[in-house]
C-alpha positions as CSV (number, residue, x, y, z in Angstrom):
1,M,-73.5,269.6,-69.3
2,D,-69.6,270.1,-69.9
3,A,-68.6,267.4,-72.7
4,L,-65.0,267.8,-72.1
5,P,-63.9,266.6,-68.7
6,E,-60.4,266.5,-70.0
7,K,-60.4,270.0,-70.1
8,R,-61.7,270.4,-66.8
9,L,-58.9,268.1,-65.6
10,G,-56.4,270.2,-67.2
11,Q,-57.6,273.3,-65.4
12,V,-57.4,271.4,-62.0
13,E,-53.6,270.6,-62.9
14,R,-53.3,274.2,-63.6
15,L,-54.7,275.5,-60.5
16,I,-52.5,272.9,-58.6
17,G,-49.6,274.4,-60.4
18,D,-50.4,277.9,-59.2
19,G,-51.1,276.7,-55.7
20,R,-54.6,277.4,-55.8
21,Y,-55.5,274.1,-54.1
22,D,-58.8,275.0,-52.7
23,E,-60.1,275.9,-56.2
24,A,-58.6,272.7,-57.6
25,A,-60.3,270.5,-54.9
26,A,-63.6,272.2,-55.6
27,L,-63.4,271.4,-59.3
28,C,-62.4,267.9,-58.6
29,Q,-65.6,267.4,-56.5
30,Q,-67.6,269.0,-59.4
31,L,-65.9,266.5,-61.9
32,L,-66.9,263.5,-59.4
33,H,-70.2,264.7,-59.0
34,D,-70.9,264.4,-62.9
35,D,-68.6,261.3,-63.2
36,P,-68.1,259.2,-59.8
37,D,-65.7,256.9,-61.3
38,N,-63.5,259.4,-62.9
39,V,-60.2,258.0,-61.8
40,E,-58.1,261.1,-62.6
41,A,-60.2,263.3,-60.6
42,H,-60.1,260.9,-57.5
43,F,-56.3,260.8,-58.0
44,L,-55.9,264.5,-58.3
45,A,-58.2,265.2,-55.2
46,G,-56.0,262.6,-53.3
47,N,-52.7,264.3,-54.3
48,I,-54.2,267.7,-53.1
49,A,-55.2,266.3,-50.0
50,F,-52.0,264.5,-49.4
51,N,-50.1,267.7,-49.9
52,A,-52.5,269.4,-47.3
53,R,-51.5,266.5,-45.0
54,A,-55.4,265.7,-44.7
55,W,-54.6,262.0,-44.4
56,E,-58.0,260.6,-44.0
57,T,-59.2,262.5,-47.1
58,A,-56.4,261.4,-49.2
59,I,-56.9,257.9,-48.2
60,S,-60.5,257.9,-49.0
61,C,-59.7,259.6,-52.6
62,F,-57.1,257.0,-53.4
63,R,-59.2,254.3,-52.2
64,D,-62.0,255.3,-54.6
65,A,-59.2,255.7,-57.4
66,C,-58.2,252.3,-56.7
67,R,-61.8,250.8,-56.7
68,V,-62.1,252.1,-60.2
69,D,-58.9,250.9,-61.4
70,P,-57.7,248.2,-59.3
71,A,-54.8,247.1,-61.4
72,N,-53.0,250.6,-61.4
73,P,-49.8,250.3,-59.4
74,V,-49.3,254.1,-59.1
75,L,-52.7,254.4,-57.3
76,L,-52.0,251.6,-54.8
77,N,-48.5,253.2,-54.0
78,N,-50.3,256.4,-53.4
79,L,-52.8,254.9,-51.2
80,G,-50.2,253.1,-49.3
81,L,-48.2,256.4,-48.8
82,A,-51.2,258.1,-47.5
83,L,-51.8,255.3,-45.0
84,M,-48.1,255.3,-44.1
85,E,-48.1,259.0,-43.2
86,K,-51.4,258.8,-41.5
87,A,-49.9,255.9,-39.5
88,Q,-46.8,258.0,-38.5
89,S,-48.8,261.0,-37.5
90,E,-50.6,259.1,-34.8
91,K,-49.3,258.9,-31.3
92,P,-48.3,256.1,-30.9
93,A,-48.2,254.9,-34.3
94,D,-51.1,253.4,-36.0
95,D,-50.1,249.8,-36.4
96,A,-53.1,248.9,-38.8
97,S,-52.7,251.8,-41.0
98,L,-49.0,250.8,-41.3
99,E,-49.8,247.2,-42.1
100,E,-52.7,248.3,-44.5
101,A,-50.1,250.5,-46.2
102,A,-47.7,247.8,-46.5
103,A,-50.3,245.5,-48.1
104,A,-51.0,248.4,-50.8
105,F,-47.4,248.5,-51.6
106,E,-47.2,244.7,-51.9
107,K,-50.2,244.6,-54.4
108,A,-48.5,247.5,-56.4
109,L,-45.3,245.3,-56.6
110,A,-47.2,242.2,-57.6
111,L,-48.5,244.1,-60.6
112,Q,-45.2,245.7,-61.3
113,P,-42.1,244.0,-59.8
114,E,-39.5,246.7,-61.1
115,Y,-41.6,249.5,-59.4
116,T,-38.6,251.0,-57.4
117,T,-40.8,253.6,-55.5
118,A,-43.0,250.9,-54.3
119,W,-40.1,248.9,-53.1
120,K,-38.6,252.1,-51.3
121,N,-42.0,252.6,-49.7
122,L,-42.4,249.0,-48.5
123,G,-39.2,249.1,-47.1
124,L,-40.1,252.3,-44.9
125,A,-43.3,250.6,-44.0
126,R,-41.6,247.5,-42.5
127,L,-38.8,249.6,-41.0
128,G,-41.5,251.4,-39.1
129,Q,-42.9,248.0,-37.9
130,G,-39.3,247.1,-36.9
131,E,-38.9,244.6,-39.5
132,T,-35.3,245.6,-40.1
133,D,-34.4,242.6,-42.3
134,T,-37.5,242.8,-44.4
135,A,-36.9,246.6,-45.0
136,R,-33.1,245.8,-46.0
137,N,-34.6,243.2,-48.6
138,C,-37.0,245.8,-50.0
139,F,-34.4,248.5,-50.3
140,T,-31.7,245.9,-52.1
141,R,-34.6,244.8,-54.4
142,G,-35.4,248.4,-55.3
143,L,-31.6,249.0,-56.0
144,A,-31.3,245.8,-58.1
145,A,-34.0,247.8,-60.4
146,A,-32.4,251.1,-59.9
147,P,-28.8,251.1,-58.6
148,N,-28.2,254.9,-59.0
149,D,-31.6,255.9,-57.0
150,A,-29.8,257.9,-54.2
151,A,-32.9,257.8,-52.0
152,L,-32.8,254.1,-51.7
153,W,-29.3,254.5,-50.5
154,V,-30.5,257.1,-48.2
155,N,-33.0,254.5,-46.9
156,L,-30.4,251.9,-46.5
157,G,-28.3,254.6,-44.4
158,T,-31.3,255.2,-42.3
159,L,-31.9,251.5,-41.6
160,H,-28.2,250.8,-40.5
161,T,-28.4,254.1,-38.4
162,T,-31.2,252.7,-36.6
163,S,-29.7,249.2,-36.2
164,Y,-26.5,251.2,-34.7
165,E,-24.3,250.0,-37.8
166,Y,-22.8,253.4,-38.1
167,D,-19.8,252.5,-40.4
168,Q,-22.1,250.9,-43.1
169,A,-24.7,253.9,-42.8
170,I,-21.9,256.4,-43.6
171,D,-20.9,254.4,-46.7
172,Y,-24.4,254.3,-47.8
173,Y,-24.9,258.2,-47.1
174,R,-21.5,258.9,-49.0
175,R,-22.9,257.0,-52.0
176,A,-26.0,259.0,-52.0
177,V,-24.1,262.3,-52.0
178,R,-22.2,261.2,-54.8
179,L,-25.2,260.0,-56.9
180,G,-27.4,263.1,-56.1
181,P,-29.4,264.8,-57.0
182,G,-32.3,264.1,-54.6
183,D,-32.1,266.4,-51.3
184,P,-28.2,266.9,-50.8
185,A,-28.6,269.1,-47.7
186,D,-30.7,266.3,-46.1
187,V,-28.3,263.6,-47.0
188,L,-25.3,265.7,-45.7
189,N,-27.1,266.1,-42.5
190,R,-27.7,262.5,-42.0
191,L,-24.1,261.9,-42.9
192,A,-22.8,264.4,-40.3
193,T,-25.1,263.1,-37.7
194,V,-23.4,259.4,-38.0
195,Q,-20.1,260.8,-38.2
196,S,-20.7,262.7,-34.7
197,Y,-21.7,259.3,-33.5
198,V,-18.5,257.8,-34.2
199,G,-16.2,260.8,-33.1
200,R,-15.4,262.2,-36.6
201,I,-16.1,265.6,-35.4
202,P,-14.5,267.9,-37.8
203,E,-15.9,266.1,-40.9
204,A,-19.4,266.3,-39.1
205,V,-18.8,270.0,-38.4
206,A,-18.1,270.4,-42.0
207,N,-20.8,268.6,-43.4
208,F,-23.3,270.2,-41.1
209,A,-22.2,273.6,-42.6
210,Q,-22.4,272.5,-46.0
211,A,-26.2,271.0,-45.4
212,A,-27.1,274.3,-43.9
213,S,-25.7,276.2,-47.0
214,L,-27.4,273.9,-49.5
215,A,-30.8,273.7,-47.6
216,T,-33.8,275.6,-49.5
217,V,-36.2,275.1,-46.7
218,P,-35.7,277.6,-43.9
219,E,-36.8,275.2,-41.1
220,Q,-34.2,272.8,-42.4
221,R,-31.5,275.5,-42.7
222,L,-32.0,276.3,-39.2
223,C,-32.0,272.7,-38.1
224,Y,-28.8,272.0,-39.8
225,A,-27.1,275.2,-38.7
226,S,-28.1,274.1,-35.0
227,N,-26.7,270.6,-35.5
228,R,-23.2,272.3,-36.4
229,L,-23.3,274.6,-33.5
230,L,-24.0,271.5,-31.1
231,T,-21.3,269.7,-32.9
232,L,-18.8,272.5,-32.4
233,H,-18.5,271.5,-28.7
234,Y,-17.3,268.1,-29.5
235,L,-14.0,269.5,-31.1
236,A,-11.1,268.3,-29.2
237,E,-9.7,271.7,-28.5
238,P,-12.6,274.3,-29.2
239,S,-11.9,277.8,-28.8
240,P,-14.9,279.2,-26.7
241,E,-14.5,282.6,-28.4
242,E,-15.0,280.9,-32.0
243,I,-17.8,278.9,-30.7
244,A,-19.5,282.1,-29.2
245,R,-18.8,284.0,-32.5
246,A,-20.5,281.3,-34.4
247,H,-23.6,281.5,-32.5
248,R,-23.8,285.2,-32.5
249,E,-23.5,284.9,-36.4
250,W,-26.2,282.3,-36.5
251,G,-28.6,284.7,-34.3
252,V,-27.9,287.8,-36.4
253,S,-28.0,286.0,-39.9
254,S,-31.1,283.9,-39.0
255,F,-33.2,286.4,-37.2
256,P,-31.5,289.9,-37.6
257,A,-34.4,291.8,-36.3
258,A,-35.8,290.8,-32.9
259,P,-39.4,291.9,-32.3
260,P,-39.9,294.0,-29.1
261,P,-41.2,292.3,-26.0
262,P,-45.1,292.5,-26.1
263,R,-46.6,294.7,-23.6
264,I,-47.4,293.6,-20.1
265,A,-51.2,294.0,-19.4
266,Q,-50.7,294.5,-15.5
267,A,-47.2,296.2,-15.4
268,D,-48.3,298.0,-12.2
269,N,-48.7,294.6,-10.5
270,P,-45.2,292.8,-10.5
271,E,-46.0,290.7,-7.4
272,R,-48.9,288.9,-9.0
273,R,-48.9,285.1,-9.8
274,L,-46.6,284.4,-12.7
275,R,-47.5,282.5,-15.7
276,V,-44.7,280.3,-16.8
277,G,-44.2,278.2,-19.9
278,Y,-41.6,275.6,-20.4
279,V,-41.0,274.7,-24.2
280,S,-39.2,271.4,-24.7
281,A,-39.3,268.3,-27.2
282,D,-37.7,266.3,-24.3
283,L,-40.7,266.0,-22.0
284,R,-40.4,262.2,-22.1
285,M,-37.6,259.5,-21.1
286,N,-34.6,261.8,-21.8
287,A,-31.7,263.4,-19.9
288,V,-33.4,266.6,-19.5
289,L,-36.1,264.8,-17.6
290,F,-34.0,264.2,-14.6
291,F,-33.5,268.0,-14.3
292,I,-36.8,269.4,-15.1
293,Q,-39.1,266.9,-13.5
294,P,-38.0,267.8,-10.0
295,V,-38.8,271.4,-10.6
296,L,-42.3,270.6,-12.3
297,A,-42.9,268.6,-9.0
298,A,-42.0,271.3,-6.6
299,H,-43.5,274.8,-8.3
300,D,-45.6,276.5,-5.8
301,P,-49.1,277.0,-7.6
302,A,-49.7,280.0,-5.4
303,R,-46.5,281.7,-7.0
304,V,-46.4,280.3,-10.4
305,E,-49.0,278.9,-12.8
306,V,-47.0,276.5,-15.1
307,F,-47.6,275.7,-18.7
308,C,-45.7,272.8,-20.6
309,Y,-45.5,273.4,-24.4
310,A,-44.5,269.9,-25.3
311,S,-43.2,269.4,-28.8
312,V,-42.8,265.7,-28.4
313,K,-43.2,263.6,-31.4
314,T,-43.1,260.3,-29.8
315,P,-44.7,260.6,-26.6
316,D,-44.1,257.6,-23.7
317,L,-45.1,256.8,-20.4
318,V,-43.1,259.6,-18.7
319,T,-45.0,262.0,-21.0
320,R,-48.2,260.8,-19.7
321,Q,-46.9,260.9,-16.3
322,L,-45.8,264.5,-16.5
323,Q,-49.2,265.5,-18.1
324,E,-51.3,263.7,-15.5
325,E,-49.5,263.8,-12.2
326,Y,-48.2,267.2,-12.2
327,N,-50.1,270.8,-11.6
328,V,-49.2,272.1,-15.1
329,I,-51.2,273.0,-18.2
330,W,-50.3,270.8,-20.9
331,R,-49.9,272.3,-24.6
332,D,-49.3,269.7,-27.4
333,I,-47.3,271.7,-30.0
334,A,-45.6,268.9,-31.8
335,R,-47.8,269.5,-35.0
336,L,-48.0,273.4,-34.6
337,N,-45.9,275.6,-36.5
338,D,-44.2,278.4,-34.8
339,E,-46.7,281.0,-35.8
340,E,-49.4,279.0,-34.5
341,T,-47.5,278.0,-31.3
342,A,-46.6,281.8,-30.7
343,R,-50.6,282.8,-31.0
344,L,-51.3,280.0,-28.4
345,I,-48.7,281.3,-26.0
346,R,-49.9,284.8,-26.3
347,D,-53.5,283.5,-25.8
348,D,-52.3,281.8,-22.7
349,A,-50.8,285.2,-21.6
350,I,-47.3,283.7,-20.7
351,D,-45.1,286.1,-18.7
352,I,-41.8,284.0,-18.8
353,L,-41.2,281.4,-21.5
354,V,-38.4,279.0,-20.8
355,D,-36.7,277.1,-23.6
356,L,-35.3,273.7,-22.4
357,T,-33.5,272.6,-25.6
358,G,-31.1,275.4,-26.9
359,H,-29.5,274.2,-30.2
360,A,-30.3,270.4,-29.2
361,G,-32.4,268.3,-31.5
362,S,-36.1,269.3,-32.2
363,N,-35.5,272.6,-30.7
364,R,-38.0,275.5,-31.1
365,L,-35.6,278.4,-31.0
366,A,-37.4,279.9,-34.2
367,L,-40.6,280.1,-32.0
368,F,-38.6,282.4,-29.5
369,S,-37.4,284.5,-32.3
370,L,-41.2,285.5,-32.7
371,R,-41.2,287.0,-29.1
372,P,-44.4,285.5,-28.0
373,A,-43.5,286.5,-24.2
374,P,-42.4,289.6,-22.4
375,V,-39.5,287.5,-20.9
376,Q,-37.6,284.7,-22.5
377,V,-35.1,282.4,-21.0
378,T,-32.9,279.3,-21.9
379,W,-31.9,276.8,-19.5
380,I,-30.9,273.0,-18.8
381,G,-30.7,271.4,-22.2
382,Y,-27.6,273.3,-23.9
383,P,-24.1,274.0,-22.6
384,D,-23.9,277.3,-24.2
385,T,-25.5,280.7,-25.6
386,T,-28.3,280.4,-28.1
387,G,-27.1,283.3,-29.8
388,L,-30.6,284.3,-30.4
389,P,-31.1,288.1,-30.0
390,A,-34.8,287.7,-28.5
391,M,-33.4,285.4,-25.9
392,D,-33.1,287.5,-22.8
393,Y,-31.5,285.3,-20.0
394,R,-29.7,282.0,-19.5
395,I,-29.9,280.5,-16.0
396,T,-26.6,279.0,-14.6
397,D,-24.4,279.4,-11.2
398,A,-21.1,280.9,-10.3
399,K,-19.2,277.6,-10.4
400,A,-20.2,276.9,-14.0
401,D,-20.1,280.6,-15.0
402,P,-17.8,282.3,-12.5
403,P,-18.5,286.1,-12.6
404,G,-16.3,288.1,-15.0
405,M,-15.2,284.8,-17.0
406,T,-17.9,283.9,-19.4
407,E,-20.2,286.8,-19.9
408,H,-18.5,287.8,-23.3
409,L,-19.3,284.4,-24.5
410,H,-23.1,284.9,-24.1
411,T,-25.6,287.0,-26.0
412,E,-28.0,286.5,-23.1
413,E,-27.8,288.0,-19.6
414,L,-26.7,285.5,-17.0
415,I,-28.8,284.4,-13.9
416,R,-26.7,282.8,-11.5
417,L,-28.7,280.7,-9.1
418,P,-27.1,280.8,-5.7
419,R,-26.1,277.0,-5.2
420,S,-26.4,275.1,-8.4
421,F,-28.1,275.7,-11.8
422,L,-29.4,272.1,-11.9
423,C,-31.5,270.0,-9.6
424,Y,-31.2,266.2,-10.1
425,R,-33.8,263.3,-9.3
426,P,-32.7,259.7,-10.3
427,G,-35.3,257.3,-11.8
428,G,-37.2,255.3,-9.2
429,D,-36.2,251.9,-10.8
430,F,-32.3,252.7,-10.7
431,P,-30.5,249.7,-8.9
432,P,-28.6,249.8,-5.7
433,E,-25.0,250.8,-5.8
434,G,-23.2,247.5,-5.5
435,P,-19.9,246.4,-4.0
436,L,-16.6,248.2,-4.6
437,P,-15.1,246.3,-7.6
438,L,-11.6,246.6,-6.4
439,L,-12.4,244.2,-3.8
440,T,-12.9,241.4,-6.2
441,N,-10.8,242.7,-9.0
442,R,-7.8,243.4,-7.0
443,S,-7.0,246.2,-9.4
444,I,-8.8,249.7,-10.0
445,T,-11.2,250.2,-12.8
446,F,-11.8,253.6,-14.2
447,G,-14.7,254.6,-16.6
448,S,-16.9,256.9,-18.3
449,M,-20.5,256.3,-19.5
450,S,-20.5,259.9,-21.4
451,N,-21.6,260.4,-25.0
452,F,-18.9,259.0,-27.2
453,S,-18.7,262.0,-29.1
454,K,-17.1,263.6,-26.2
455,I,-14.0,261.4,-26.4
456,N,-11.1,262.8,-28.3
457,A,-7.4,262.0,-28.7
458,P,-6.3,264.6,-26.0
459,L,-8.6,263.1,-23.4
460,M,-7.6,259.4,-24.6
461,A,-3.8,260.6,-23.9
462,L,-4.8,261.8,-20.5
463,W,-6.6,258.4,-19.6
464,S,-3.7,256.6,-20.9
465,E,-1.5,258.5,-18.4
466,I,-3.6,257.4,-15.7
467,L,-3.5,253.9,-16.6
468,A,0.1,253.9,-16.9
469,R,0.3,255.4,-13.4
470,I,-1.8,252.5,-11.8
471,P,-0.5,248.9,-12.8
472,A,-3.2,246.6,-13.8
473,S,-5.9,249.2,-13.9
474,R,-8.6,249.0,-16.6
475,L,-10.9,251.4,-18.4
476,V,-14.4,250.7,-19.1
477,L,-16.2,253.0,-21.9
478,R,-19.6,252.7,-23.7
479,Y,-19.8,252.7,-27.5
480,R,-23.4,252.0,-28.8
481,G,-22.4,251.1,-32.6
482,K,-22.0,247.7,-33.9
483,D,-18.7,248.5,-35.5
484,H,-17.2,247.6,-32.1
485,E,-13.9,245.9,-33.4
486,R,-12.9,249.0,-35.4
487,V,-13.7,251.3,-32.6
488,F,-11.8,249.2,-29.9
489,Q,-8.8,249.1,-32.0
490,E,-8.7,252.7,-32.4
491,L,-9.1,253.4,-28.6
492,A,-6.4,250.6,-27.9
493,G,-4.2,252.4,-30.3
494,H,-4.3,255.4,-28.0
495,L,-3.5,253.3,-25.0
496,A,-0.7,251.4,-26.9
497,K,1.2,254.9,-27.2
498,K,1.7,254.6,-23.3
499,G,2.3,250.8,-23.3
500,I,-1.2,250.0,-22.3
501,E,-2.3,246.4,-23.2
502,P,-5.5,246.4,-25.1
503,E,-7.1,243.7,-22.7
504,R,-7.0,246.6,-20.0
505,L,-9.8,248.3,-22.2
506,V,-13.5,247.3,-21.8
507,L,-15.9,248.5,-24.5
508,L,-19.6,248.0,-23.8
509,G,-22.1,248.2,-26.2
510,H,-25.3,249.9,-26.5
511,A,-27.5,250.2,-23.4
512,R,-31.1,249.0,-24.0
513,S,-32.4,250.8,-21.1
514,V,-31.6,253.6,-18.5
515,V,-31.3,250.8,-16.0
516,E,-28.8,248.8,-18.0
517,Q,-26.8,251.9,-18.3
518,M,-26.8,252.3,-14.5
519,R,-25.8,248.8,-13.8
520,A,-22.5,249.6,-15.8
521,Y,-21.5,251.6,-12.8
522,H,-21.1,248.4,-10.7
523,M,-18.0,247.9,-12.8
524,M,-16.3,251.0,-12.0
525,D,-14.5,252.2,-9.0
526,I,-13.7,255.8,-10.2
527,A,-15.5,257.6,-13.1
528,L,-13.4,260.0,-15.1
529,D,-15.3,263.1,-16.5
530,T,-14.7,264.0,-20.2
531,F,-13.1,267.0,-21.1
532,P,-13.5,269.8,-22.6
533,Y,-17.3,268.9,-22.8
534,N,-18.2,267.6,-19.4
535,G,-20.8,265.1,-18.4
536,T,-23.7,266.3,-16.8
537,T,-26.4,263.5,-16.4
538,T,-23.7,260.6,-16.3
539,T,-21.9,262.5,-13.5
540,C,-25.0,262.5,-11.5
541,E,-25.8,259.0,-12.2
542,A,-22.1,258.0,-11.3
543,L,-22.6,259.6,-7.9
544,Y,-26.0,258.2,-7.2
545,M,-24.4,254.6,-7.9
546,G,-21.6,255.5,-5.3
547,V,-18.8,256.1,-8.0
548,P,-16.6,259.2,-7.3
549,V,-16.0,261.4,-10.5
550,I,-12.8,263.0,-11.2
551,T,-13.4,266.2,-13.3
552,L,-11.2,268.7,-14.8
553,A,-12.5,272.3,-14.7
554,G,-11.9,274.7,-17.7
555,Y,-12.6,278.3,-18.6
556,F,-16.0,278.2,-20.0
557,H,-19.5,276.6,-19.0
558,M,-19.4,273.2,-20.7
559,A,-16.0,272.5,-19.2
560,R,-17.0,273.6,-15.8
561,V,-20.2,271.4,-15.3
562,G,-18.5,268.8,-13.5
563,A,-17.1,271.2,-11.1
564,S,-20.5,272.8,-10.4
565,L,-22.0,269.4,-9.7
566,L,-19.1,268.1,-7.5
567,E,-18.9,271.3,-5.5
568,T,-22.7,271.3,-5.1
569,V,-22.4,267.8,-3.3
570,G,-19.2,268.9,-1.4
571,L,-16.6,267.0,-3.4
572,E,-14.5,269.9,-4.1
573,E,-11.4,267.8,-3.6
574,L,-12.3,265.8,-6.8
575,V,-12.2,268.9,-9.1
576,A,-9.0,269.6,-10.8
577,E,-7.6,272.8,-12.2
578,S,-5.0,271.3,-14.7
579,A,-4.4,268.1,-16.9
580,G,-1.5,267.1,-14.4
581,G,-3.9,267.8,-11.3
582,Y,-6.6,265.5,-13.0
583,I,-3.9,262.8,-13.3
584,E,-2.8,263.1,-9.7
585,K,-6.2,263.3,-8.3
586,A,-7.1,260.2,-10.1
587,A,-4.1,258.4,-9.2
588,A,-4.3,259.5,-5.5
589,L,-7.9,258.3,-5.2
590,A,-7.0,255.0,-6.9
591,G,-4.6,254.4,-3.9
592,D,-6.8,255.4,-1.0
593,L,-8.9,252.0,-0.3
594,P,-10.5,253.4,2.6
595,R,-11.8,256.6,1.0
596,L,-13.2,254.6,-2.0
597,L,-15.1,252.3,0.4
598,E,-16.4,255.2,2.4
599,L,-17.6,256.9,-0.9
600,R,-19.1,253.7,-2.1
601,K,-21.1,253.3,1.0
602,G,-22.1,257.0,1.5
603,L,-22.1,258.8,-1.8
604,R,-25.7,258.1,-2.7
605,R,-26.9,259.5,0.6
606,R,-24.6,262.6,0.2
607,L,-25.8,263.2,-3.2
608,M,-29.7,262.9,-1.9
609,D,-29.0,265.0,1.0
610,S,-27.1,267.9,-0.9
611,P,-28.6,271.1,-2.7
612,L,-28.4,269.1,-6.0
613,A,-31.5,267.0,-5.0
614,D,-33.2,269.4,-2.8
615,N,-35.8,270.3,-5.5
616,I,-38.0,272.2,-2.8
617,T,-35.3,274.8,-2.0
618,F,-33.9,274.7,-5.6
619,T,-37.5,275.5,-7.1
620,A,-38.2,278.2,-4.6
621,Q,-34.8,279.9,-5.9
622,V,-35.8,279.5,-9.6
623,E,-39.1,281.1,-8.8
624,L,-37.3,283.9,-6.9
625,A,-35.1,284.5,-9.9
626,Y,-38.1,284.4,-12.3
627,R,-40.0,287.1,-9.9
628,Q,-36.7,289.2,-10.1
629,I,-36.5,289.3,-13.8
630,W,-40.2,289.9,-14.2
631,Q,-40.0,292.7,-11.8
632,R,-37.2,294.1,-13.7
633,R,-39.1,293.8,-16.9
634,C,-42.2,295.6,-15.4
635,R,-40.1,298.5,-14.4
636,E,-38.7,298.8,-17.8
637,Q,-42.2,298.9,-19.3
638,A,-43.3,301.7,-16.6
639,H,-40.1,303.7,-17.6
640,T,-40.9,303.4,-21.3
641,D,-44.6,304.3,-20.6
642,E,-43.7,307.3,-18.5
643,G,-41.3,308.5,-21.3
644,R,-44.1,308.4,-23.8
645,H,-46.5,310.5,-21.6
646,Q,-44.0,313.3,-21.0
């Protein structure tokens, strides 16, 4: 029998240091077989399981360690951490495990009140339970003991971000950056994200770039770089060519060698039923839902077998409805890495794989770089090229991307659908249109419910010109942050340059639901589209609520979505081709009460009777496009095979 268990524990630690975790775990079990109360062996076994994300095993090991040594705050903290990770890995979150985790942290703190790490973890647990004030108190107590702990400042920044207290969050993240060391890339990414929320776009772009350059984990580097690419579109005067170049550089530097498309097993049968896979993290209550749900509902099962690869971290009722009510094969890939997901897609023999996210949050573009399908397409969720060499096509239409105008801005080949690149279906709980506000207010109310990041100084100057043209007119905007007064004063400052009184600006707060967002349209007579980054979901929402939208058409996709949507519903007269035309169209419509009344009464029906809401015809057109690019791929493979045999 081994008389020196300390040597064997040292061997376990060396094995862990060498990354030989299975051997280390086996040696721990041998130790525990000989000495079931060896607290160090339980502790090391728990750490091994924790690093392997085997939460149940880690919890069991740490519980055993705490049983042997119940007055050890480190063991209690590790038990709480494993319980918290398990709770957050469940869908939905495991409230019982989260409460047990908090209890373990509290026991650790009762033993060692200055235990900073336990204060940090208890705060995170309480934040996960929605107890914001308690979490804030925990982080503050931790900082009292360790004022230079950057992670605690980051946690406070996260707390204030989730509470929509953006100015405070920015301040805390900046403190964390100054303190270091921690994970500076992660902190800069968090800082840049909040800066984009409040419209500090150049700062956000710079910080995302720095975060990407400092990231040591490839997945983080890709994420931060994608965040930068998305945020480039919010610049006040972006150069389409510079944005396109940034996407190309990202694609070449991140994935320099795109694998060849996999061989097609039945290339001689291009008319067979296609297997189409949709990849998205947004198969839940999300803006993308209103455009993909009508397509999933209308796919012809005789022509297309549909798979949904759902990378949804927090499923909701909508996720379950999509999973249960539509004729789709559901694959949950939220916890699968790219290689595992690629194998799954290949095993499913997917013919056409469709990305619905682009560079937006939680994207899986790295999955597409592995070429799991013979044909790969991007659509709906992003207003630009992906820059990914392995992405073959991008779906659009001739209004959003007029032939000859934008091809040079894409690494993908453009597929132009015949009527619109989108199909919209409103939520079943959306409220009725409501009466025209002008009749009660005796003055015109303009408005926009677009993402605040899209509002910039040149746009505010245009809106100021419109308000100056229409006496007593008002402007309604939405800003979800709680730093309401500062933002109001900034926006009012833009209006003041044209002599517009601050009381003519109405700044709404955070909408707690989609229905609350929709009710805000009851306040508007005319919606003003953002520029250069047009609204998409907000334009459809406004039209559905009987509110006409004035848009300014630019020279690349994100600045032409408004034109595409309005022309699809037969409202070409609301599309301006210049800033002056935008002002003139807004002023003319504001002075045309009969037209406003007509639109208020009939716009919802016009939208629902238009091609924009005809999901049966639209989906048939999508399926035809899929068929055509599939036939093309089959011909290419047949030609290649013929060349090999000659």
